[in-house]
N, C-alpha and C positions, 0 to 999 in steps of 0.2 A: 505494500499500499504507499503510495505517495502522499508526503504532506504539500505537496505544490500542486495547484490545479488552476492551469488557465481557463478562463471563462469565455465562453463560445457565446457569440451575442446572437448567432443564428443557429441554434441547435439543430442538429440532424434528425433527432428524434419528436414525435408529434407531443403537443402541449396538452395540457388539461385545460379544457374549455368550460366557461362559466359565464353566466350573465348577472347583472347586479340582483341582490337581493330585493323584493318587492319594499320591504319597509324601506330601505335605505335610499331608492331610485326617487330622484327630484325632477329629472329631464332627460329626453331621449332615450335610446335603448342600448346602452354600452355592452359591449361583448369583451370578454377577458380571455386571454391565453395565458398560461403560466408554464414556463419549462423551470422546473426545480432541478438545479444543478448539483447541489451538495447540500447535506445536512450534518451536524455535528453536535454530541452533548457537550453543555457547558455547565454541568451541574456545580462545578466548583465555583463559578461565578455567579450562581444561584439563578441563572437564566432558565435552565432546562434544555431547551434546543435552539440551536442557530442555522436558518435557512438562508440559502442564496440561490438566486435564479435569476432569470428574464421575465418580465411582466409586459404585456402588451393590452392596450385598450381602445377602443373606439371611441367616438365623442359622445358625451354625456354627462350628466352631473349627480353626482350621489353624495350622502352623508358618509363620512371618514370619522371611524372611532378607533383608536390604537387600543383602549384598555391598558393592561399591563406590557404591551408590546412595543418596543424601541425597534425602528426601520431607518436604514440609510438607502437613499435613493440616487442614483446618477443617471439622468435622462441621456438615451442613446438619439432618439428621434421624437419630431412632434412636440407638443406644447399642451402645457396644463395651467390650471388656476387654483390653488390652494387658498382656502379662506379658513381662519380659525375662529371659532365661535367667540364673539366679543372682542377680537384681535385683528390682526393685518392680514392682508391678503398679497399672495407673491404668485407672480407668473413664473414658470419654468420651463426651459426649452432645452433642446440638444446641448450638452456640454455642462448643464447646470447639474448641483447636486445639492443635496438636502438631506436633513433628518425630521422624521416624525417622532417625538418622543412619547413615553408613557402618558396617558391622559388625554392626548390631543382628541379634540371632538372639533368638526368642522365640515367643510364640503370639499370635494374632490370634482373639477370639471375639466374634462380631457376636450380641449379645444380644436386639437388636431390628433388624429391616430397616434399614439405614444408607446414608446418600448423604452424600458427601463430596465438597469440592474437593480437588484434589491439585496439586503441584506438584512433578514429579521431575526431579532433575539426575542423570544418567548417564554 
């Protein structure tokens, strides 16, 4: 087993496909594709599991809630507008990176079909 894993931004295997949960849908009919590339236990850090992969979404707007989850995102293509409840809104595009910390509640609006690298600690 290797401890070095290059991330493929266009994986050769089929993604897991999904749609927005009805209770979180605000606008549009976003479609999601997720290619989970790796997962590791991080019990020593009290996170439980770290997941890494590629995620793609078509335009639409949904409620976003992180709960106890920490997520790092790097946008590969497309654009989104993320608004924190009671706080600021930020637009992100290809090349941008950001973190959604535990407790985040707001909206995620995909403006143009978006693809990102994610690292989630839950």
